[in-house]
C-alpha positions in Angstrom: 40.4 76.5 69.3 37.2 75.4 67.8 36.2 79.0 67.4 39.4 79.2 66.0 38.7 76.3 63.1 35.0 77.9 62.8 36.7 81.2 61.9 38.9 79.8 59.5 35.9 77.8 57.9 33.6 80.8 57.5 36.9 82.5 56.3 37.2 80.0 53.5 33.3 79.6 52.8 33.0 83.1 52.3 36.2 83.5 49.5 34.5 80.2 47.7 31.2 81.3 47.4 30.3 83.0 44.3 29.8 87.0 44.7 26.7 88.2 45.3 25.0 90.2 42.4 26.8 94.4 42.9 24.5 96.8 43.5 24.1 99.1 40.6 24.7 102.9 41.7 23.8 104.2 38.4 20.4 101.7 38.3 20.3 103.1 42.0 19.9 106.9 41.5 17.4 106.2 38.5 15.3 104.3 40.7 15.2 106.8 43.5 14.3 109.7 40.7 11.9 107.0 38.8 9.6 106.4 42.0 10.0 110.0 43.0 12.1 109.6 46.4 13.5 113.0 46.1 9.6 114.3 46.4 9.6 113.9 50.3 13.6 113.3 50.6 14.9 115.7 48.4 17.2 115.8 45.4 20.3 114.8 47.1 18.9 112.5 49.5 20.0 114.5 52.9 17.2 117.9 52.4 14.2 116.6 53.3 10.6 118.7 52.8 9.9 118.2 56.3 12.6 117.6 59.4 10.7 114.5 60.5 11.6 112.7 57.5 15.1 111.1 57.6 18.6 112.1 56.1 18.7 109.1 53.6 22.5 110.2 52.1 25.3 108.0 53.7 22.8 105.8 55.6 23.7 101.7 55.4 22.8 100.0 53.0 21.6 97.2 54.9 19.9 99.4 57.2 17.9 101.0 54.2 16.8 97.8 52.4 15.8 96.5 55.8 13.9 99.3 56.5 12.3 98.7 52.9 11.7 95.6 53.3 9.5 96.6 56.3 7.5 99.0 54.8 6.8 96.2 52.4 5.3 93.7 54.9 3.6 96.3 57.0 2.0 97.1 53.4 0.9 93.8 53.1 -0.6 93.6 56.1 1.8 90.7 57.5 1.9 91.9 61.7 5.0 90.8 63.8 8.4 92.2 64.3 10.1 93.8 61.5 6.8 95.7 60.1 7.0 99.2 59.3 3.4 101.0 58.8 3.4 103.8 57.3 0.4 104.7 54.4 3.0 106.5 52.6 5.9 104.8 52.7 4.6 101.2 52.5 2.5 102.1 48.9 6.2 103.6 47.7 8.0 100.4 48.8 5.1 98.1 47.4 6.5 98.9 44.2 10.1 98.0 44.5 11.6 95.0 43.7 14.6 93.7 45.2 16.8 94.5 42.7 15.5 97.9 43.0 16.0 97.7 46.7 19.8 97.0 46.7 20.2 99.6 44.1 18.4 102.4 46.1 20.3 101.2 49.2 23.5 101.3 47.2 23.2 104.3 45.9 21.7 106.4 49.0 25.2 104.4 50.5 27.9 105.9 49.0 26.5 109.5 49.2 28.3 112.0 51.2 26.5 113.0 54.4 26.6 115.1 57.7 25.8 111.1 59.0 29.2 110.3 58.9 31.2 110.6 61.9 33.6 113.8 62.1 37.3 113.8 63.4 
């Protein structure tokens, strides 16, 4: 019963809480182009210049955002968990604002991709 009550309270709170700013897909595409992400990941975000570079199209938005923030932390010299150190990606991510990260992540997640589950 206690779990049900907590679940209902969480549901009510989520319905009453103001929605966060929805990501702007057009701004995400523009930022992807502005910061020249396509140079390595391809204009369609799925034809990278090297096989070791990940396909970004269709990836989960929260995963992309988490990764970009981890690269920023790595560039800032933060140590510990949730840090990614890569000279190129660190420098690229360092330029991005939180809004840029949200918009780019949402736009990439909205793209068709071979990452989807085929039935």
